[in-house]
Each structure stands twice: as structure tokens, then as C-alpha cells.
Residue, then its C-alpha position, 0 to 999 in steps of 0.5 A: x317531566x320529572x319521570x324523564x329526568x329521573x330516567x337519566x339520573x338512573x342511568x348514571x353519567x356516561x364516562x366516554x373513553x378518549x376521543x380521537x384527536x386531530x383526525x386527517x385524511x389522505x386519499x389515493x387510487x381507490x384507497x384512503x388513509x386516516x391518521x389521528x392522535x389516539x391519546x393516552x387513555x388506557x381504556x382505548x383498545x380499538x376503533x370503528x371507521x364509518x363512511x357512506x352514512x354508516x353503510x360501510x365500516x371497518x373495525x380494528x385494534x389499536x396497537x400501542x407499539x405501532x403509535x408514532x407520538x400517539x398518532x395512529x394510521x390506518x388505510x382503507x383499500x377498495x374504496x370507490x372513487x368519490x368524496x366521503x365523510x368519515x366518522x371515527x370512534x375509539x372503542x374500549x373493552x367494557x363497551x363504552x366508546x368515545x364520541x365520534x370525530x369526523x373528517x372529509x376526504x376524496x378517493x380517486x380512480x378512473x374518472x379522475x385519471x381520464x381528465x388528466x392532460x399531458x403537459x405540452x412540449x412547445x419547442x425542441x431546439x438545438x443548443x450548444x450543450x445538447x437539446x433545449x426543451x421549452x414547455x407549456x403551462x403545467x395544468x397543475x401537473x407535478x412533473x414530466x418524465x422524459x425518456x430519450x436516446x443519448x449519443x452513446x446508445x444508452x437511454x436517459x430519463x429526466x424528471x422535469x418539475x412543473x416549475x421548470x419551463x426550459x431545460x437542456x438535455x445533454x448528449x442527445x442522439x441525432x434524430x434520436x427517439x424520445x417519449x414523455x409522460x405527465x404525472x399528477x398529485x391531487x390536492x395538497x397531498x396524495x397516497x399515489x401519483x397519477x399518470x395522464x393516459x396519453x404518452x407522447x412519442x417523437x424524434x428529435x428533428x436534428 
């Protein structure tokens, strides 16, 4: 027992460099952004990000001219769609690293997109000010982009929030064509907006 204690004493105290703080992730389509507070330890020169149980990693340098209130951002591309745990270690020139910080995050892709549903258009009705659209539930969608022909022959695009159930579009062309797509933002935040695969086409009935 005394030999083990002496071995640790002989090694001396490990003086870790500053640990990354407030580590956050934001997922996207095949990519993941990590954001963290690099801190003010002058020995910090770089970082290592691990995921997939440390079978995947990326190494980078800390550019202190690129810090925003000591917060650093890095985006990993070409990441397979899945849920991950990321480990972040800050590195120094003398081979002493920081203690790791960990965070989880989701990367999205074709599987997520295939499950996205259109927002149902329940009714299209004439209105003195144009055409009134009535929408069904949003299915957690973010918005709809509705494209239609106007009476003067031009095309208009109206972005309709998921919070809106009824909207009036001005100056539609009689029996003019329309189409719409439904868009989603997964979670509280995302690097990308995702479009539901189905696009709805039609014509006003009047």
C-alpha cells in the first residue's frame, strides 16, 4: 500500500489546464455544432472532440481572435444520423490537457425527413378580400410556404406560421394554381430547416 501511495507522490500533482465550460450542442442535417466557453487559461491552445465511444474524433486549434465572449464554436460535418454523446477536451502545448466535458445531441438525416408530414389544408373559401385558407393542426411543423398565382399574373409566396389557423390571401387569380410545402425545425433549435417530402399542388375552386 505504501508503495502505491509513494508512486503517486513521485508523479507529482497533475496541473490540468482550463476545462471547457457550458458545453452545448445544436444538431442539423448530417452535422453537429458544439459551443463552449474556452475560458481564460493562457495555456489552452486547442481541443479534441470525441464521439462514438471515442472511435471518432476531430482535433482543432483555439483561435482566440475567433472567440465571442470567450465562447468557441465548431461544426462537425458528415456525421451519420443518430443520437451521440460528445466529449470535449482542451489541449495545451506541454501535453497536459483539461478534464473532459460531455454533452449529448442529435444529428438528423433521411430517416427524420421521411417521417415529416404535410400540414393539412382543410378548406379554401372565397372571401371579399381574396381567398381564405383554413389549416389543420401543425403536427409540430414550423411553417408552410404557400405559392399561388395572383390576378395580375405574378406569383406570390406567403409564409404561414404554425400558430396561424386561418389566413386570407389577397388578389388570387380565378382558378389559379397553388402549391405548398411544410417545414420543420427539430427540438428547440436546429442548424437546418427540414422540408417534408410531400408537396401539395392544386387550383383554387373559384
